[in-house]
C-alpha positions as a Markdown table, in Angstrom:
| # | Residue | x | y | z |
|---|---|---|---|---|
| 1 | Met | 3.8 | -2.3 | -4.3 |
| 2 | Glu | 7.2 | -3.5 | -4.6 |
| 3 | Gln | 9.6 | -4.7 | -7.4 |
| 4 | Val | 13.1 | -4.9 | -6.1 |
| 5 | Thr | 12.5 | -7.2 | -3.0 |
| 6 | Pro | 12.7 | -11.0 | -2.6 |
| 7 | Ile | 8.9 | -11.3 | -2.2 |
| 8 | Tyr | 8.4 | -9.9 | -5.6 |
| 9 | Gln | 11.0 | -12.2 | -7.0 |
| 10 | Trp | 9.3 | -15.1 | -5.3 |
| 11 | Ala | 5.8 | -14.2 | -6.6 |
| 12 | Val | 7.2 | -14.0 | -10.2 |
| 13 | Lys | 8.7 | -17.4 | -9.9 |
| 14 | Thr | 6.0 | -19.1 | -8.0 |
| 15 | Phe | 3.1 | -17.8 | -10.2 |
| 16 | Pro | 4.3 | -18.0 | -13.8 |
| 17 | Gln | 0.8 | -18.6 | -15.0 |
| 18 | His | -0.2 | -15.0 | -13.8 |
| 19 | Gln | 0.9 | -11.6 | -14.8 |
| 20 | Val | 2.8 | -10.4 | -11.7 |
| 21 | Met | 3.7 | -6.7 | -11.9 |
| 22 | Gly | 5.8 | -4.9 | -9.3 |
| 23 | Ser | 6.4 | -1.2 | -8.8 |
| 24 | Glu | 8.2 | 1.2 | -6.5 |
| 25 | Tyr | 7.8 | 4.8 | -5.7 |
| 26 | Leu | 10.7 | 6.6 | -7.4 |
| 27 | Gly | 9.9 | 10.2 | -6.5 |
| 28 | Asn | 7.6 | 12.9 | -7.7 |
| 29 | Ser | 9.7 | 13.6 | -10.8 |
| 30 | Tyr | 8.2 | 10.4 | -12.5 |
| 31 | Arg | 4.7 | 9.7 | -13.9 |
| 32 | Ser | 3.0 | 6.7 | -12.7 |
| 33 | Gly | 3.6 | 3.8 | -15.0 |
| 34 | Gln | 6.9 | 5.2 | -16.1 |
| 35 | Ile | 9.8 | 2.7 | -16.3 |
| 36 | His | 13.2 | 4.0 | -15.0 |
| 37 | Lys | 16.1 | 1.7 | -15.1 |
| 38 | Gly | 13.8 | -1.3 | -15.4 |
| 39 | Ile | 11.8 | -0.3 | -12.4 |
| 40 | Arg | 8.1 | 0.7 | -12.8 |
| 41 | His | 7.1 | 3.9 | -10.9 |
| 42 | Glu | 3.6 | 4.1 | -9.3 |
| 43 | Asp | 2.4 | 6.8 | -7.0 |
| 44 | Leu | -0.4 | 5.4 | -4.9 |
| 45 | Ala | -2.3 | 8.6 | -5.0 |
| 46 | Ser | -2.5 | 8.4 | -8.8 |
| 47 | Leu | -2.1 | 4.9 | -10.1 |
| 48 | Ser | -1.6 | 4.4 | -13.9 |
| 49 | Phe | -3.8 | 1.3 | -14.1 |
| 50 | Ala | -7.3 | 1.4 | -15.7 |
| 51 | Asn | -10.5 | 1.1 | -13.7 |
| 52 | Glu | -11.2 | -2.5 | -12.6 |
| 53 | Ser | -8.0 | -3.9 | -14.3 |
| 54 | Val | -6.2 | -5.6 | -11.5 |
| 55 | Asp | -7.2 | -8.8 | -9.5 |
| 56 | Leu | -4.9 | -8.6 | -6.5 |
| 57 | Ile | -2.9 | -5.9 | -4.7 |
| 58 | Val | -0.2 | -6.8 | -2.2 |
| 59 | Ser | 1.2 | -4.1 | -0.1 |
| 60 | Asn | 4.0 | -4.8 | 2.4 |
| 61 | Asp | 4.4 | -2.0 | 4.8 |
| 62 | Val | 3.8 | 0.8 | 2.3 |
| 63 | Phe | 0.7 | 2.9 | 3.4 |
| 64 | Glu | 2.4 | 4.4 | 6.4 |
| 65 | His | 4.8 | 6.2 | 3.8 |
| 66 | Val | 2.0 | 7.7 | 1.8 |
| 67 | Pro | 1.1 | 11.3 | 2.4 |
| 68 | Arg | -2.6 | 10.6 | 1.7 |
| 69 | Pro | -3.5 | 7.1 | 2.7 |
| 70 | Lys | -7.2 | 7.5 | 2.2 |
| 71 | Gln | -6.6 | 8.7 | -1.4 |
| 72 | Ala | -4.2 | 5.8 | -1.9 |
| 73 | Leu | -6.8 | 3.3 | -0.6 |
| 74 | Ser | -9.4 | 4.8 | -3.0 |
| 75 | Glu | -7.0 | 4.4 | -5.9 |
| 76 | Cys | -6.5 | 0.7 | -5.0 |
| 77 | Ala | -10.3 | 0.2 | -4.9 |
| 78 | Arg | -10.5 | 2.0 | -8.3 |
| 79 | Val | -8.1 | -0.2 | -10.2 |
| 80 | Leu | -9.3 | -3.6 | -8.5 |
| 81 | Arg | -11.8 | -5.6 | -10.4 |
| 82 | Arg | -15.1 | -6.1 | -8.5 |
| 83 | Gly | -14.3 | -8.9 | -6.0 |
| 84 | Gly | -10.6 | -8.3 | -6.4 |
| 85 | Ala | -8.6 | -8.2 | -3.2 |
| 86 | Ile | -6.0 | -6.3 | -1.3 |
| 87 | Leu | -3.6 | -7.8 | 1.1 |
| 88 | Ala | -1.9 | -5.2 | 3.2 |
| 89 | Thr | 0.5 | -5.2 | 6.1 |
| 90 | Leu | 1.4 | -2.0 | 7.9 |
| 91 | Pro | 2.9 | -1.0 | 11.3 |
| 92 | Phe | -0.2 | -1.0 | 13.3 |
| 93 | His | -1.1 | 0.1 | 16.9 |
| 94 | Glu | -3.7 | -2.4 | 18.2 |
| 95 | Asp | -4.5 | -0.3 | 21.2 |
| 96 | Trp | -5.2 | 2.9 | 19.2 |
| 97 | Asp | -8.7 | 3.7 | 18.0 |
| 98 | His | -7.3 | 6.5 | 15.7 |
| 99 | Ser | -4.4 | 6.9 | 13.4 |
| 100 | Val | -1.8 | 9.7 | 14.2 |
| 101 | Ala | -0.4 | 11.9 | 11.5 |
| 102 | Arg | 3.4 | 12.2 | 11.8 |
| 103 | Ala | 3.9 | 14.4 | 8.8 |
| 104 | Arg | 1.9 | 16.3 | 6.2 |
| 105 | Leu | 2.6 | 17.2 | 2.6 |
| 106 | Asp | 0.6 | 19.9 | 1.0 |
| 107 | Glu | 1.0 | 22.9 | -1.3 |
| 108 | His | 3.3 | 24.5 | 1.2 |
| 109 | Gly | 5.6 | 21.5 | 1.4 |
| 110 | Leu | 6.5 | 19.1 | 4.1 |
| 111 | Thr | 5.4 | 19.6 | 7.7 |
| 112 | His | 6.6 | 17.4 | 10.5 |
| 113 | Leu | 3.9 | 17.0 | 13.2 |
| 114 | Leu | 6.0 | 14.7 | 15.2 |
| 115 | Pro | 9.7 | 13.9 | 15.2 |
| 116 | Pro | 10.5 | 12.4 | 11.9 |
| 117 | Glu | 10.7 | 8.6 | 11.7 |
| 118 | Phe | 12.1 | 6.6 | 8.8 |
| 119 | His | 11.7 | 3.0 | 7.9 |
| 120 | Gly | 13.9 | 0.8 | 5.7 |
| 121 | Asn | 13.7 | 1.3 | 1.9 |
| 122 | Pro | 15.4 | -1.1 | -0.6 |
| 123 | Leu | 16.1 | 1.9 | -3.0 |
| 124 | Ser | 17.5 | 4.3 | -0.5 |
| 125 | His | 19.9 | 4.2 | 2.3 |
| 126 | Lys | 18.0 | 7.2 | 3.9 |
| 127 | Gly | 14.8 | 5.2 | 4.3 |
| 128 | Ser | 11.2 | 6.2 | 3.8 |
| 129 | Leu | 9.6 | 8.9 | 5.9 |
| 130 | Val | 6.5 | 7.6 | 7.9 |
| 131 | Phe | 3.5 | 9.9 | 7.4 |
| 132 | Thr | 1.0 | 8.0 | 9.5 |
| 133 | Asp | 0.9 | 5.7 | 12.5 |
| 134 | Phe | -2.2 | 3.6 | 12.1 |
| 135 | Gly | -4.9 | 2.6 | 14.6 |
| 136 | Trp | -8.2 | 0.8 | 14.1 |
| 137 | Asp | -9.7 | 3.7 | 12.0 |
| 138 | Phe | -7.6 | 2.2 | 9.2 |
| 139 | Val | -10.4 | -0.3 | 8.8 |
| 140 | Ala | -12.9 | 2.6 | 8.3 |
| 141 | Met | -10.6 | 4.1 | 5.8 |
| 142 | Ala | -10.5 | 1.0 | 3.8 |
| 143 | Arg | -14.3 | 0.6 | 3.9 |
| 144 | Asp | -14.8 | 4.3 | 2.9 |
| 145 | Ala | -12.6 | 3.6 | -0.1 |
| 146 | Gly | -14.8 | 0.8 | -1.3 |
| 147 | Phe | -13.5 | -2.3 | 0.4 |
| 148 | Glu | -15.9 | -4.9 | 1.7 |
| 149 | Asp | -15.5 | -8.2 | 3.7 |
| 150 | Leu | -12.5 | -6.5 | 5.5 |
| 151 | His | -10.9 | -8.5 | 8.0 |
| 152 | Val | -7.5 | -8.8 | 9.8 |
| 153 | Ala | -5.6 | -12.0 | 10.3 |
| 154 | Ala | -2.6 | -12.6 | 12.5 |
| 155 | Tyr | 0.2 | -14.4 | 10.9 |
| 156 | Ala | 3.3 | -16.0 | 12.3 |
| 157 | Ser | 5.3 | -18.9 | 10.8 |
| 158 | Glu | 8.5 | -20.3 | 12.4 |
| 159 | Ala | 8.8 | -22.6 | 9.4 |
| 160 | Leu | 8.8 | -19.7 | 7.0 |
| 161 | Gly | 11.1 | -17.6 | 9.0 |
| 162 | His | 8.5 | -15.2 | 10.5 |
| 163 | Leu | 9.8 | -15.2 | 14.1 |
| 164 | Gly | 8.7 | -13.1 | 17.0 |
| 165 | Gly | 5.3 | -11.5 | 17.2 |
| 166 | Cys | 2.4 | -11.8 | 14.9 |
| 167 | Gln | 2.1 | -9.9 | 11.6 |
| 168 | Leu | -1.3 | -8.4 | 11.1 |
| 169 | Val | -2.6 | -8.8 | 7.4 |
| 170 | Phe | -5.5 | -6.7 | 6.4 |
| 171 | Lys | -7.6 | -8.3 | 3.6 |
| 172 | Gly | -10.5 | -6.7 | 1.8 |
| 173 | His | -12.3 | -7.2 | -1.5 |
| 174 | Asn | -13.4 | -4.5 | -3.8 |
| 175 | Gly | -17.2 | -4.3 | -3.6 |
| 176 | Gly | -17.4 | -1.6 | -6.3 |
| 177 | Arg | -18.4 | 2.0 | -5.8 |
| 178 | Asp | -20.7 | 4.4 | -7.8 |
| 179 | Ser | -18.2 | 7.1 | -7.1 |
| 180 | Val | -15.2 | 5.2 | -8.8 |
| 181 | Arg | -13.3 | 7.6 | -10.9 |
| 182 | Ala | -13.9 | 6.9 | -14.5 |
| 183 | Asp | -11.2 | 9.2 | -16.1 |
| 184 | Arg | -8.7 | 6.4 | -16.8 |
């Protein structure tokens, strides 16, 4: 879920035997799969990939910026092959049972439910709006989307430059679902 970052460049260089594809969200005026100035646009609510066509999805601090994270997780499960995996990091409140919506986007437009919060965005100096502060119900959202064997690992590595507190990494495998959309 990124294409203009160092981790994407590292993955392309490190795994030349695999097809590594990156993407960014470029705005609602683009279609998923469209290339603009060499950057592939993907909207997590409507991915351009065929059903069961992807082996691995890596998401680094993206889901909090998605207006409908449940729909985004369902789309990820749809495009992953059975047994395919998702690795996701996200700002996470370990002491919260339930996620909190900060903003909502619907047919009436954008509504801020809490004061707006923005995180860094490599494509915009304005940053990206945070729609959701996640708690433990993120695990249930992922399971409801079709992910199995979901677990959370705490990662820290002084040798690799990850200093300070642990980074939580959510990992799940696509178990397949009878309700996977078949329209792509």
